[in-house]
C-alpha positions as CSV (number, residue, x, y, z in Angstrom):
1,M,-52.8,17.4,-76.7
2,S,-54.7,20.6,-77.5
3,C,-58.0,20.6,-79.6
4,K,-56.2,22.7,-82.5
5,M,-53.2,19.9,-82.8
6,R,-55.7,17.3,-82.8
7,C,-58.0,18.7,-85.6
8,A,-54.9,19.6,-87.5
9,R,-53.5,16.1,-87.1
10,I,-57.0,14.9,-88.1
11,A,-57.0,17.3,-91.3
12,V,-53.1,15.9,-92.3
13,L,-54.5,12.3,-92.0
14,A,-57.3,13.1,-94.0
15,V,-55.4,14.8,-96.6
16,A,-53.1,11.9,-96.8
17,G,-55.7,9.3,-97.1
18,I,-57.1,11.0,-100.1
19,A,-53.9,11.3,-101.5
20,A,-53.1,7.6,-101.3
21,L,-56.7,6.6,-102.7
22,G,-56.1,8.8,-105.7
23,W,-52.5,7.1,-106.3
24,V,-54.7,3.6,-105.9
25,V,-57.2,4.9,-108.4
26,M,-54.6,6.1,-110.9
27,Q,-52.8,2.7,-110.5
28,L,-55.8,0.5,-110.9
29,W,-57.1,2.5,-113.8
30,N,-53.9,2.4,-115.4
31,W,-53.4,-1.1,-114.9
32,L,-56.7,-2.5,-115.9
33,L,-58.8,-0.3,-118.2
34,P,-56.4,0.1,-121.1
35,V,-56.2,-3.6,-121.4
36,V,-59.8,-4.4,-120.9
37,F,-61.2,-1.3,-123.4
38,T,-59.1,-0.9,-126.5
39,G,-59.4,3.0,-126.5
40,A,-59.2,3.6,-123.0
41,H,-56.2,5.8,-122.1
42,T,-53.8,6.0,-119.0
43,I,-54.6,8.6,-116.6
44,G,-52.5,10.9,-114.3
45,Y,-52.7,11.6,-110.8
46,V,-54.5,14.9,-110.7
47,Q,-57.0,13.0,-113.5
48,A,-57.4,10.3,-110.9
49,I,-58.0,12.6,-108.1
50,G,-60.7,14.4,-110.3
51,L,-62.1,11.0,-110.9
52,L,-62.7,10.5,-107.1
53,A,-64.4,14.0,-107.1
54,L,-66.7,13.0,-109.9
55,C,-67.6,9.9,-108.3
56,K,-68.4,11.8,-105.0
57,I,-70.6,14.0,-106.8
58,L,-72.4,11.5,-108.5
59,F,-72.9,8.9,-106.0
60,G,-73.1,10.8,-102.7
61,S,-71.3,9.9,-99.7
62,M,-69.5,6.7,-99.8
63,G,-70.7,4.3,-97.0
64,C,-73.0,6.7,-95.6
65,H,-76.7,4.9,-95.3
66,K,-80.1,6.7,-95.1
67,G,-80.4,9.4,-92.8
68,C,-76.5,9.8,-92.1
69,H,-76.3,13.5,-92.4
70,G,-78.3,16.9,-92.1
71,R,-82.2,16.0,-91.4
72,G,-81.8,12.5,-90.0
73,H,-79.4,13.9,-87.0
74,Q,-81.4,17.3,-87.0
75,R,-84.8,15.2,-86.5
76,H,-83.2,13.1,-83.8
77,L,-81.8,16.2,-81.8
78,E,-85.1,17.9,-82.2
79,E,-87.0,15.0,-80.7
80,M,-84.6,15.1,-77.5
81,T,-85.3,16.9,-74.1
82,P,-82.9,19.8,-73.5
83,E,-81.0,17.7,-70.8
84,E,-80.2,14.6,-73.4
85,R,-79.1,17.3,-76.1
86,E,-76.6,19.1,-73.6
87,K,-75.3,15.7,-72.6
88,V,-74.9,14.5,-76.4
89,Q,-73.3,17.6,-77.2
90,S,-71.1,17.4,-74.4
91,G,-70.2,14.3,-75.3
92,L,-69.1,15.2,-78.7
93,R,-66.9,18.0,-77.3
94,R,-65.1,15.8,-75.1
95,F,-64.6,13.4,-78.3
96,C,-63.3,16.3,-80.2
97,C,-61.1,18.1,-77.7
98,R,-59.9,15.8,-75.1
99,S,-57.6,17.1,-72.8
100,K,-55.2,15.1,-71.0
101,S,-55.4,15.8,-67.1
């Protein structure tokens, strides 16, 4: 499988996962909130996706711990020797774009 096909497959799976998660949020909201809070209204699918986006903005990356993005990785790469850095980068390239032999 080529690198482009693999990346496209991952993108399709990510979109499908977000779509499924939006549906789950909508169903849970509509099942629970109007019963618990008298003034709460049901929401639609697009509103559920918006709610997911709002949670992402307010609460940051879900499940990611300190140093998971950006500076933590950059600092770690800067502390490596050039040989170690190349070894890590080649491993990432192999992981992303494995070719069948």
